[in-house]
NUDREN-941178 format. One record per residue: residue in three letters; x, y, z of N, C-alpha, C, O, CB in turn; residue number from 1. Coordinates in steps of 0.1 Angstrom, whole numbers, plus 2048, in hexadecimal, padded with zeros to 3 digits. Glycine has a CB too. Example, Ala and Ser with C-alpha at 12.3 -4.5 7.8 and 13.67 -1.06 7.14 Angstrom:
{rest->ALA nc1->884 nc2->7C7 nc3->84E cac1->87B cac2->7D3 cac3->84E cc1->884 cc2->7DF cc3->84E oc1->88E oc2->7DF oc3->855 cbc1->871 cbc2->7D3 cbc3->85A nr->1}
{rest->SER nc1->880 nc2->7EA nc3->847 cac1->889 cac2->7F5 cac3->847 cc1->881 cc2->800 cc3->84F oc1->886 oc2->80B oc3->850 cbc1->88D cbc2->7FA cbc3->839 nr->2}
//
This chain:
{rest->MET nc1->B7B nc2->CD3 nc3->FAB cac1->B7F cac2->CE0 cac3->FA7 cc1->B88 cc2->CE6 cc3->FB2 oc1->B93 oc2->CEC oc3->FAF cbc1->B74 cbc2->CE9 cbc3->FA4 nr->1}
{rest->ARG nc1->B85 nc2->CE5 nc3->FBE cac1->B8D cac2->CEB cac3->FC9 cc1->B9B cc2->CE4 cc3->FC9 oc1->BA5 oc2->CEB oc3->FCA cbc1->B86 cbc2->CE9 cbc3->FD6 nr->2}
{rest->ARG nc1->B9B nc2->CD7 nc3->FC8 cac1->BA7 cac2->CD0 cac3->FC8 cc1->BB0 cc2->CD4 cc3->FBC oc1->BBC oc2->CD6 oc3->FBE cbc1->BA5 cbc2->CC1 cbc3->FC8 nr->3}
{rest->ALA nc1->BAA nc2->CD5 nc3->FB0 cac1->BB2 cac2->CD9 cac3->FA4 cc1->BB7 cc2->CE7 cc3->FA6 oc1->BC3 oc2->CE9 oc3->FA3 cbc1->BA9 cbc2->CD8 cbc3->F98 nr->4}
{rest->THR nc1->BAF nc2->CF0 nc3->FAB cac1->BB3 cac2->CFE cac3->FAD cc1->BBF cc2->CFE cc3->FB7 oc1->BC9 oc2->D05 oc3->FB4 cbc1->BA8 cbc2->D06 cbc3->FB2 nr->5}
{rest->PHE nc1->BBE nc2->CF6 nc3->FC2 cac1->BC9 cac2->CF6 cac3->FCB cc1->BD6 cc2->CF1 cc3->FC6 oc1->BE0 oc2->CF8 oc3->FC7 cbc1->BC5 cbc2->CEE cbc3->FD8 nr->6}
{rest->PHE nc1->BD5 nc2->CE6 nc3->FBF cac1->BE2 cac2->CE0 cac3->FBA cc1->BE8 cc2->CE7 cc3->FAE oc1->BF4 oc2->CE8 oc3->FAD cbc1->BDF cbc2->CD1 cbc3->FB6 nr->7}
{rest->ILE nc1->BDF nc2->CEC nc3->FA6 cac1->BE5 cac2->CF5 cac3->F9A cc1->BEB cc2->D01 cc3->FA0 oc1->BF6 oc2->D05 oc3->F9B cbc1->BD9 cbc2->CF8 cbc3->F90 nr->8}
{rest->GLY nc1->BE4 nc2->D08 nc3->FA9 cac1->BEA cac2->D14 cac3->FB0 cc1->BF7 cc2->D11 cc3->FB7 oc1->C01 oc2->D18 oc3->FB6 cbc1->BE0 cbc2->D1A cbc3->FBA nr->9}
{rest->LEU nc1->BF8 nc2->D05 nc3->FBE cac1->C04 cac2->D01 cac3->FC5 cc1->C0F cc2->CFF cc3->FBB oc1->C1B oc2->D03 oc3->FBD cbc1->C01 cbc2->CF5 cbc3->FCD nr->10}
{rest->GLU nc1->C0D nc2->CF8 nc3->FB0 cac1->C17 cac2->CF5 cac3->FA6 cc1->C1C cc2->D02 cc3->F9F oc1->C28 oc2->D04 oc3->F9D cbc1->C12 cbc2->CEB cbc3->F9C nr->11}
{rest->LEU nc1->C12 nc2->D0B nc3->F9C cac1->C16 cac2->D17 cac3->F96 cc1->C1F cc2->D20 cc3->F9F oc1->C29 oc2->D26 oc3->F9B cbc1->C0A cbc2->D1F cbc3->F91 nr->12}
{rest->ALA nc1->C1B nc2->D20 nc3->FAC cac1->C23 cac2->D28 cac3->FB5 cc1->C31 cc2->D22 cc3->FB7 oc1->C3B oc2->D29 oc3->FB8 cbc1->C1C cbc2->D28 cbc3->FC3 nr->13}
{rest->ARG nc1->C32 nc2->D15 nc3->FB7 cac1->C3E cac2->D0E cac3->FB9 cc1->C47 cc2->D11 cc3->FAD oc1->C53 oc2->D14 oc3->FAE cbc1->C3C cbc2->CFF cbc3->FBA nr->14}
{rest->ALA nc1->C42 nc2->D10 nc3->FA1 cac1->C49 cac2->D13 cac3->F95 cc1->C4E cc2->D21 cc3->F94 oc1->C59 oc2->D24 oc3->F90 cbc1->C41 cbc2->D0F cbc3->F88 nr->15}
{rest->LEU nc1->C45 nc2->D2A nc3->F98 cac1->C48 cac2->D39 cac3->F98 cc1->C54 cc2->D3B cc3->FA2 oc1->C5D oc2->D43 oc3->F9E cbc1->C3C cbc2->D41 cbc3->F9C nr->16}
{rest->VAL nc1->C54 nc2->D36 nc3->FAE cac1->C5E cac2->D38 cac3->FB7 cc1->C6B cc2->D32 cc3->FB2 oc1->C76 oc2->D39 oc3->FB3 cbc1->C5B cbc2->D32 cbc3->FC5 nr->17}
{rest->TYR nc1->C6B nc2->D27 nc3->FAC cac1->C77 cac2->D20 cac3->FA6 cc1->C7D cc2->D29 cc3->F9B oc1->C89 oc2->D2C oc3->F9B cbc1->C73 cbc2->D13 cbc3->FA0 nr->18}
{rest->ILE nc1->C75 nc2->D2E nc3->F92 cac1->C79 cac2->D37 cac3->F87 cc1->C7F cc2->D44 cc3->F8C oc1->C8A oc2->D48 oc3->F88 cbc1->C6E cbc2->D39 cbc3->F7D nr->19}
{rest->LEU nc1->C78 nc2->D4A nc3->F95 cac1->C7D cac2->D57 cac3->F9B cc1->C8A cc2->D55 cc3->FA2 oc1->C93 oc2->D5E oc3->FA2 cbc1->C72 cbc2->D5D cbc3->FA3 nr->20}
{rest->ARG nc1->C8B nc2->D4A nc3->FAA cac1->C97 cac2->D47 cac3->FB1 cc1->CA3 cc2->D45 cc3->FA7 oc1->CAE oc2->D4B oc3->FAA cbc1->C96 cbc2->D3B cbc3->FBA nr->21}
{rest->LYS nc1->CA1 nc2->D3E nc3->F9D cac1->CAB cac2->D3B cac3->F93 cc1->CB0 cc2->D48 cc3->F8C oc1->CBC oc2->D4A oc3->F89 cbc1->CA6 cbc2->D31 cbc3->F88 nr->22}
{rest->ASP nc1->CA6 nc2->D51 nc3->F8A cac1->CA9 cac2->D5E cac3->F84 cc1->CAF cc2->D69 cc3->F8D oc1->CB3 oc2->D73 oc3->F89 cbc1->C9D cbc2->D64 cbc3->F7D nr->23}
{rest->GLY nc1->CAF nc2->D65 nc3->F9A cac1->CB4 cac2->D6F cac3->FA4 cc1->CAA cc2->D7A cc3->FA7 oc1->CAE oc2->D85 oc3->FAC cbc1->CC1 cbc2->D74 cbc3->FA0 nr->24}
{rest->LYS nc1->C9D nc2->D78 nc3->FA4 cac1->C93 cac2->D82 cac3->FA6 cc1->C88 cc2->D7E cc3->FB0 oc1->C7D oc2->D84 oc3->FB0 cbc1->C8D cbc2->D85 cbc3->F99 nr->25}
{rest->LEU nc1->C8B nc2->D74 nc3->FB8 cac1->C80 cac2->D6F cac3->FC2 cc1->C7B cc2->D7A cc3->FCB oc1->C70 oc2->D7B oc3->FCF cbc1->C86 cbc2->D64 cbc3->FCA nr->26}
{rest->PHE nc1->C84 nc2->D83 nc3->FCF cac1->C80 cac2->D8E cac3->FD9 cc1->C7F cc2->D9B cc3->FD2 oc1->C80 oc2->DA6 oc3->FD9 cbc1->C8A cbc2->D8E cbc3->FE4 nr->27}
{rest->ASP nc1->C7D nc2->D9C nc3->FC5 cac1->C7C cac2->DA8 cac3->FBE cc1->C6D cc2->DAC cc3->FBE oc1->C65 oc2->DA7 oc3->FB7 cbc1->C81 cbc2->DA7 cbc3->FAF nr->28}
{rest->LEU nc1->C69 nc2->DB6 nc3->FC7 cac1->C5B cac2->DB9 cac3->FC9 cc1->C55 cc2->DBF cc3->FBC oc1->C49 oc2->DBE oc3->FBA cbc1->C5A cbc2->DC4 cbc3->FD4 nr->29}
{rest->LYS nc1->C5D nc2->DC6 nc3->FB4 cac1->C58 cac2->DCB cac3->FA8 cc1->C53 cc2->DC0 cc3->F9E oc1->C48 oc2->DC1 oc3->F98 cbc1->C63 cbc2->DD4 cbc3->FA0 nr->30}
{rest->ILE nc1->C5A nc2->DB6 nc3->F9D cac1->C56 cac2->DAA cac3->F95 cc1->C49 cc2->DA4 cc3->F9B oc1->C40 oc2->DA1 oc3->F93 cbc1->C61 cbc2->D9F cbc3->F95 nr->31}
{rest->TRP nc1->C48 nc2->DA2 nc3->FA8 cac1->C3C cac2->D9D cac3->FAE cc1->C30 cc2->DA6 cc3->FAB oc1->C25 oc2->DA1 oc3->FA9 cbc1->C3E cbc2->D9B cbc3->FBD nr->32}
{rest->ARG nc1->C32 nc2->DB3 nc3->FAD cac1->C27 cac2->DBC cac3->FAA cc1->C22 cc2->DBC cc3->F9C oc1->C16 oc2->DBB oc3->F9A cbc1->C2B cbc2->DCB cbc3->FAE nr->33}
{rest->LYS nc1->C2B nc2->DBB nc3->F92 cac1->C28 cac2->DBA cac3->F84 cc1->C21 cc2->DAD cc3->F81 oc1->C17 oc2->DAD oc3->F7A cbc1->C34 cbc2->DBC cbc3->F7B nr->34}
{rest->GLY nc1->C26 nc2->DA2 nc3->F87 cac1->C20 cac2->D95 cac3->F85 cc1->C12 cc2->D94 cc3->F8B oc1->C09 oc2->D8F oc3->F84 cbc1->C28 cbc2->D8B cbc3->F8C nr->35}
{rest->LEU nc1->C10 nc2->D99 nc3->F97 cac1->C02 cac2->D99 cac3->F9D cc1->BF9 cc2->DA2 cc3->F95 oc1->BED oc2->D9E oc3->F93 cbc1->C03 cbc2->D9E cbc3->FAB nr->36}
{rest->ALA nc1->BFD nc2->DAD nc3->F90 cac1->BF5 cac2->DB6 cac3->F87 cc1->BF1 cc2->DAF cc3->F7A oc1->BE6 oc2->DB0 oc3->F75 cbc1->BFC cbc2->DC3 cbc3->F85 nr->37}
{rest->GLY nc1->BFB nc2->DA7 nc3->F75 cac1->BF9 cac2->DA0 cac3->F69 cc1->BEF cc2->D95 cc3->F6A oc1->BE8 oc2->D91 oc3->F61 cbc1->C06 cbc2->D9B cbc3->F63 nr->38}
{rest->LEU nc1->BEE nc2->D90 nc3->F76 cac1->BE4 cac2->D85 cac3->F79 cc1->BD6 cc2->D8A cc3->F7D oc1->BCC oc2->D86 oc3->F78 cbc1->BEA cbc2->D7B cbc3->F83 nr->39}
{rest->PHE nc1->BD7 nc2->D93 nc3->F87 cac1->BCA cac2->D97 cac3->F8E cc1->BC6 cc2->DA6 cc3->F8B oc1->BBC oc2->DAA oc3->F90 cbc1->BCB cbc2->D95 cbc3->F9C nr->40}
{rest->GLY nc1->BCE nc2->DAD nc3->F84 cac1->BCB cac2->DBB cac3->F81 cc1->BBF cc2->DBD cc3->F77 oc1->BB9 oc2->DB3 oc3->F73 cbc1->BD7 cbc2->DC2 cbc3->F7B nr->41}
{rest->GLU nc1->BBC nc2->DC9 nc3->F74 cac1->BB0 cac2->DCC cac3->F6C cc1->BB1 cc2->DC4 cc3->F5F oc1->BA6 oc2->DC0 oc3->F5A cbc1->BAF cbc2->DDB cbc3->F6A nr->42}
{rest->GLN nc1->BBC nc2->DC4 nc3->F58 cac1->BBE cac2->DBD cac3->F4C cc1->BC5 cc2->DB0 cc3->F4E oc1->BCB oc2->DAA oc3->F44 cbc1->BC5 cbc2->DC6 cbc3->F42 nr->43}
{rest->GLY nc1->BC5 nc2->DAA nc3->F5A cac1->BCD cac2->D9E cac3->F5D cc1->BC7 cc2->D92 cc3->F57 oc1->BBB oc2->D91 oc3->F52 cbc1->BCD cbc2->D9D cbc3->F6C nr->44}
{rest->ALA nc1->BCF nc2->D87 nc3->F58 cac1->BCB cac2->D7A cac3->F52 cc1->BBF cc2->D74 cc3->F59 oc1->BB7 oc2->D6D oc3->F53 cbc1->BD6 cbc2->D70 cbc3->F53 nr->45}
{rest->PHE nc1->BBD nc2->D77 nc3->F66 cac1->BB1 cac2->D72 cac3->F6D cc1->BA6 cc2->D7C cc3->F6F oc1->B9C oc2->D78 oc3->F75 cbc1->BB6 cbc2->D6D cbc3->F7B nr->46}
{rest->SER nc1->BA7 nc2->D88 nc3->F6A cac1->B9C cac2->D91 cac3->F6B cc1->B90 cc2->D8D cc3->F63 oc1->B92 oc2->D89 oc3->F58 cbc1->BA1 cbc2->DA0 cbc3->F67 nr->47}
{rest->GLY nc1->B85 nc2->D8E nc3->F69 cac1->B79 cac2->D8A cac3->F63 cc1->B76 cc2->D7B cc3->F64 oc1->B6B oc2->D76 oc3->F5F cbc1->B79 cbc2->D8D cbc3->F54 nr->48}
{rest->GLY nc1->B7F nc2->D73 nc3->F6A cac1->B7D cac2->D65 cac3->F6A cc1->B77 cc2->D60 cc3->F78 oc1->B75 oc2->D54 oc3->F79 cbc1->B8A cbc2->D5E cbc3->F68 nr->49}
{rest->LEU nc1->B76 nc2->D69 nc3->F81 cac1->B71 cac2->D65 cac3->F8F cc1->B63 cc2->D60 cc3->F8F oc1->B60 oc2->D56 oc3->F95 cbc1->B73 cbc2->D70 cbc3->F98 nr->50}
{rest->ALA nc1->B5A nc2->D67 nc3->F88 cac1->B4C cac2->D63 cac3->F88 cc1->B4A cc2->D55 cc3->F82 oc1->B43 oc2->D4D oc3->F88 cbc1->B44 cbc2->D6E cbc3->F80 nr->51}
{rest->PRO nc1->B4F nc2->D52 nc3->F76 cac1->B4D cac2->D45 cac3->F70 cc1->B54 cc2->D3A cc3->F79 oc1->B4E oc2->D2F oc3->F7B cbc1->B53 cbc2->D44 cbc3->F62 nr->52}
{rest->TYR nc1->B5F nc2->D3D nc3->F80 cac1->B65 cac2->D34 cac3->F89 cc1->B5C cc2->D31 cc3->F95 oc1->B5B oc2->D25 oc3->F99 cbc1->B73 cbc2->D39 cbc3->F8D nr->53}
{rest->LYS nc1->B56 nc2->D3B nc3->F9A cac1->B4E cac2->D39 cac3->FA6 cc1->B41 cc2->D31 cc3->FA3 oc1->B3C oc2->D2B oc3->FAC cbc1->B4A cbc2->D47 cbc3->FAC nr->54}
{rest->GLU nc1->B3D nc2->D31 nc3->F96 cac1->B31 cac2->D29 cac3->F92 cc1->B34 cc2->D1A cc3->F95 oc1->B2A oc2->D13 oc3->F98 cbc1->B2E cbc2->D2B cbc3->F84 nr->55}
{rest->PHE nc1->B40 nc2->D16 nc3->F94 cac1->B43 cac2->D08 cac3->F96 cc1->B3F cc2->D03 cc3->FA4 oc1->B3D oc2->CF7 oc3->FA7 cbc1->B51 cbc2->D05 cbc3->F94 nr->56}
{rest->TYR nc1->B3E nc2->D0D nc3->FAE cac1->B3B cac2->D09 cac3->FBC cc1->B2C cc2->D0B cc3->FBF oc1->B28 oc2->D09 oc3->FCB cbc1->B43 cbc2->D12 cbc3->FC5 nr->57}
{rest->THR nc1->B24 nc2->D0E nc3->FB6 cac1->B16 cac2->D0F cac3->FB8 cc1->B0F cc2->D01 cc3->FB8 oc1->B14 oc2->CF9 oc3->FB1 cbc1->B0E cbc2->D19 cbc3->FAE nr->58}
{rest->GLU nc1->B05 nc2->D00 nc3->FC0 cac1->AFE cac2->CF3 cac3->FC1 cc1->AF9 cc2->CEE cc3->FB4 oc1->AF2 oc2->CF6 oc3->FAD cbc1->AF2 cbc2->CF4 cbc3->FCC nr->59}
{rest->GLY nc1->AFC nc2->CE2 nc3->FB0 cac1->AF6 cac2->CDD cac3->FA4 cc1->AFC cc2->CE2 cc3->F97 oc1->AF7 oc2->CDF oc3->F8C cbc1->AE8 cbc2->CDF cbc3->FA3 nr->60}
{rest->PHE nc1->B08 nc2->CE8 nc3->F98 cac1->B0E cac2->CEE cac3->F8C cc1->B14 cc2->CE3 cc3->F83 oc1->B1A oc2->CD9 oc3->F87 cbc1->B19 cbc2->CF8 cbc3->F8F nr->61}
{rest->HIS nc1->B12 nc2->CE5 nc3->F76 cac1->B19 cac2->CDC cac3->F6C cc1->B1E cc2->CE6 cc3->F61 oc1->B17 oc2->CEF oc3->F5D cbc1->B0F cbc2->CD1 cbc3->F66 nr->62}
{rest->PRO nc1->B2A nc2->CE4 nc3->F5C cac1->B30 cac2->CED cac3->F52 cc1->B28 cc2->CEE cc3->F45 oc1->B28 oc2->CF9 oc3->F3E cbc1->B3E cbc2->CE8 cbc3->F4E nr->63}
{rest->TRP nc1->B20 nc2->CE4 nc3->F42 cac1->B17 cac2->CE5 cac3->F36 cc1->B0C cc2->CEF cc3->F37 oc1->B06 oc2->CF3 oc3->F2E cbc1->B12 cbc2->CD8 cbc3->F33 nr->64}
{rest->GLN nc1->B0A nc2->CF4 nc3->F43 cac1->B00 cac2->CFF cac3->F46 cc1->B04 cc2->D0C cc3->F40 oc1->AFC oc2->D15 oc3->F3F cbc1->AFC cbc2->CFF cbc3->F54 nr->65}
{rest->GLN nc1->B11 nc2->D0E nc3->F3E cac1->B16 cac2->D1B cac3->F39 cc1->B15 cc2->D1B cc3->F29 oc1->B19 oc2->D11 oc3->F23 cbc1->B25 cbc2->D1D cbc3->F3D nr->66}
{rest->ASP nc1->B10 nc2->D26 nc3->F24 cac1->B0F cac2->D27 cac3->F16 cc1->B1D cc2->D2B cc3->F10 oc1->B22 oc2->D36 oc3->F12 cbc1->B04 cbc2->D32 cbc3->F12 nr->67}
{rest->THR nc1->B23 nc2->D22 nc3->F09 cac1->B30 cac2->D24 cac3->F03 cc1->B30 cc2->D24 cc3->EF4 oc1->B3B oc2->D22 oc3->EED cbc1->B3B cbc2->D1A cbc3->F08 nr->68}
{rest->GLN nc1->B24 nc2->D25 nc3->EEE cac1->B23 cac2->D24 cac3->EE0 cc1->B2C cc2->D2F cc3->ED9 oc1->B31 oc2->D2C oc3->ECE cbc1->B14 cbc2->D26 cbc3->EDC nr->69}
{rest->HIS nc1->B2D nc2->D3A nc3->EDE cac1->B35 cac2->D45 cac3->ED8 cc1->B44 cc2->D41 cc3->ED7 oc1->B4B oc2->D45 oc3->ECE cbc1->B34 cbc2->D52 cbc3->EE0 nr->70}
{rest->LEU nc1->B49 nc2->D39 nc3->EE1 cac1->B56 cac2->D34 cac3->EE0 cc1->B58 cc2->D2A cc3->ED4 oc1->B63 oc2->D2B oc3->ECE cbc1->B5A cbc2->D2D cbc3->EED nr->71}
{rest->LEU nc1->B4F nc2->D22 nc3->ED2 cac1->B4F cac2->D19 cac3->EC7 cc1->B4F cc2->D20 cc3->EB9 oc1->B56 oc2->D1D oc3->EB0 cbc1->B44 cbc2->D0F cbc3->EC7 nr->72}
{rest->THR nc1->B47 nc2->D2B nc3->EB9 cac1->B46 cac2->D33 cac3->EAD cc1->B53 cc2->D3A cc3->EAA oc1->B57 oc2->D3B oc3->E9F cbc1->B3A cbc2->D3C cbc3->EAE nr->73}
{rest->GLU nc1->B58 nc2->D40 nc3->EB5 cac1->B65 cac2->D47 cac3->EB3 cc1->B70 cc2->D3E cc3->EAF oc1->B79 oc2->D41 oc3->EA6 cbc1->B69 cbc2->D4E cbc3->EC0 nr->74}
{rest->TRP nc1->B71 nc2->D32 nc3->EB5 cac1->B7B cac2->D28 cac3->EB1 cc1->B79 cc2->D24 cc3->EA3 oc1->B83 oc2->D23 oc3->E9B cbc1->B7A cbc2->D1C cbc3->EBA nr->75}
{rest->ALA nc1->B6D nc2->D21 nc3->E9E cac1->B6B cac2->D1D cac3->E91 cc1->B6E cc2->D28 cc3->E87 oc1->B74 oc2->D25 oc3->E7C cbc1->B5C cbc2->D19 cbc3->E8F nr->76}
{rest->SER nc1->B6B nc2->D34 nc3->E8A cac1->B6F cac2->D3F cac3->E80 cc1->B7E cc2->D41 cc3->E80 oc1->B83 oc2->D44 oc3->E75 cbc1->B68 cbc2->D4C cbc3->E84 nr->77}
{rest->ALA nc1->B85 nc2->D3F nc3->E8B cac1->B93 cac2->D40 cac3->E8B cc1->B9A cc2->D35 cc3->E83 oc1->BA5 oc2->D37 oc3->E7D cbc1->B99 cbc2->D41 cbc3->E99 nr->78}
{rest->GLU nc1->B94 nc2->D29 nc3->E83 cac1->B99 cac2->D1E cac3->E7C cc1->B94 cc2->D1D cc3->E6D oc1->B99 oc2->D15 oc3->E66 cbc1->B95 cbc2->D11 cbc3->E83 nr->79}
{rest->GLY nc1->B8B nc2->D26 nc3->E6A cac1->B85 cac2->D26 cac3->E5D cc1->B7C cc2->D1A cc3->E5B oc1->B7A oc2->D16 oc3->E4F cbc1->B90 cbc2->D26 cbc3->E52 nr->80}
{rest->THR nc1->B76 nc2->D16 nc3->E65 cac1->B6D cac2->D0A cac3->E65 cc1->B5E cc2->D0F cc3->E67 oc1->B5C oc2->D18 oc3->E6E cbc1->B71 cbc2->D00 cbc3->E6F nr->81}
{rest->GLU nc1->B55 nc2->D08 nc3->E60 cac1->B47 cac2->D0B cac3->E63 cc1->B43 cc2->D03 cc3->E6F oc1->B46 oc2->CF7 oc3->E70 cbc1->B3E cbc2->D07 cbc3->E56 nr->82}
{rest->PHE nc1->B3B nc2->D08 nc3->E78 cac1->B37 cac2->D01 cac3->E84 cc1->B28 cc2->D04 cc3->E85 oc1->B23 oc2->D0F oc3->E86 cbc1->B3E cbc2->D06 cbc3->E90 nr->83}
{rest->ALA nc1->B20 nc2->CF9 nc3->E84 cac1->B12 cac2->CFB cac3->E85 cc1->B0C cc2->CF9 cc3->E93 oc1->B00 oc2->CFA oc3->E95 cbc1->B0B cbc2->CF1 cbc3->E7C nr->84}
//
């Protein structure tokens, strides 16, 4: 998990710098502020995700220990499928 987090973060940062440089906005602090708020702010993409992420680092953790039944139910109702 640590390795995946590192390399995904590295690739995302590399792509972000590339895109901002191409758009001429690499040093636009307003863009960076809005972007960071969009990721880590109160309503950001990563808000609320820290606790489940940290669980991966606890001794003896396995993802099947998390109850995700509600996700299956939501998916099935969105697809119009019955899920038992």
